[in-house]
TORZA-350697 format. One line per 4 residues: number of its first residue (from 1); their letters; for each residue z, x, y of C-alpha. Coordinates in nm, 3 decimals. Example, Ala and Ser with C-alpha at 12.3 -4.5 7.8 and 13.67 -1.06 7.14 Angstrom:
<recs>
1> as> 0.780:1.230:-0.450 ~ 0.714:1.367:-0.106
</recs>
This chain:
<recs>
1> mtrk> 10.480:8.522:12.021 ~ 10.621:8.497:11.644 ~ 10.756:8.802:11.505 ~ 10.578:8.856:11.126
5> svde> 10.778:9.020:10.848 ~ 10.651:9.348:10.705 ~ 10.496:9.148:10.397 ~ 10.312:8.907:10.642
9> llat> 10.144:9.220:10.842 ~ 10.056:9.388:10.507 ~ 9.886:9.063:10.422 ~ 9.626:9.166:10.711
13> trfe> 9.545:9.499:10.600 ~ 9.323:9.599:10.340 ~ 9.406:9.866:10.075 ~ 9.128:10.021:9.818
17> tdeh> 9.394:10.162:9.600 ~ 9.343:10.380:9.348 ~ 9.583:10.277:9.106 ~ 9.545:10.587:8.837
21> nahi> 9.569:10.840:9.069 ~ 9.879:10.791:9.346 ~ 9.854:10.979:9.707 ~ 10.187:11.062:9.660
25> vidp> 10.412:11.185:9.388 ~ 10.773:11.163:9.375 ~ 11.077:11.315:9.143 ~ 11.262:11.015:9.147
29> qacr> 11.541:11.197:8.953 ~ 11.528:11.486:9.194 ~ 11.561:11.219:9.472 ~ 11.940:11.227:9.368
33> tcps> 12.046:11.551:9.522 ~ 11.850:11.429:9.864 ~ 11.946:11.673:10.136 ~ 11.828:11.432:10.368
37> drac> 11.991:11.118:10.282 ~ 11.713:10.952:10.158 ~ 11.585:10.907:10.501 ~ 11.236:10.822:10.337
41> vtsc> 11.395:10.474:10.261 ~ 11.487:10.401:10.642 ~ 11.138:10.532:10.768 ~ 10.873:10.414:10.538
45> paqr> 10.728:10.129:10.748 ~ 10.613:9.959:10.467 ~ 10.901:9.945:10.297 ~ 10.801:10.164:9.984
49> yvwd> 11.093:10.382:9.903 ~ 11.383:10.182:9.771 ~ 11.706:10.356:9.648 ~ 11.832:10.150:9.294
53> eaad> 12.204:10.187:9.329 ~ 12.224:10.084:8.937 ~ 11.946:10.270:8.820 ~ 12.089:10.592:9.075
57> qmrf> 11.733:10.690:9.133 ~ 11.422:10.620:9.402 ~ 11.246:10.340:9.364 ~ 10.855:10.417:9.486
61> dhvg> 10.526:10.248:9.467 ~ 10.196:10.393:9.648 ~ 10.025:10.075:9.636 ~ 10.055:9.950:10.026
65> clec> 10.130:10.299:10.174 ~ 10.025:10.263:10.527 ~ 9.959:10.658:10.516 ~ 10.121:10.732:10.812
69> gncr> 10.325:11.046:10.683 ~ 10.673:10.984:10.761 ~ 10.813:11.031:10.449 ~ 10.633:11.371:10.473
73> lvce> 10.802:11.440:10.798 ~ 11.157:11.355:10.662 ~ 11.117:11.447:10.292 ~ 11.187:11.887:10.275
77> rlrl> 11.039:11.851:9.919 ~ 10.713:11.645:10.013 ~ 10.676:11.883:10.331 ~ 10.743:12.171:10.141
81> gaeg> 10.458:12.023:9.789 ~ 10.844:12.115:9.598 ~ 10.808:12.074:9.227 ~ 10.740:11.687:9.113
85> yswn> 10.628:11.641:9.485 ~ 10.310:11.607:9.674 ~ 10.140:11.406:9.941 ~ 9.770:11.423:9.980
89> ypat> 9.553:11.140:10.139 ~ 9.371:10.879:9.922 ~ 9.048:10.987:9.777 ~ 8.743:10.873:9.969
93> gagv> 8.715:10.513:9.956 ~ 9.066:10.467:9.845 ~ 9.362:10.390:10.128 ~ 9.410:10.187:10.407
97> syrq> 9.200:10.011:10.680 ~ 9.346:9.840:10.944 ~ 9.247:9.457:11.067 ~ 9.543:9.417:11.338
101> g> 9.526:9.679:11.634
</recs>
């Protein structure tokens, strides 16, 4: 069995993305002072969170999110709904539809 990359696996998954209403909102500037050492970067299986060293801020894109909730578990600000942070499931009809198991 050949091991597939994250991009290859995500290509088999169907997404109905709401481009205008992100279901996860973060404050990229506030992430500079992350109390959990940016655990979202390593816990996101879809690799939606990327720490940009040059800009000294978090890069995040909700498109392609697997809605697993890992980021909400490891990010205190998301979990508590701190100012500038929110995590909700996408609106009805939007989000991820799994095709492989």
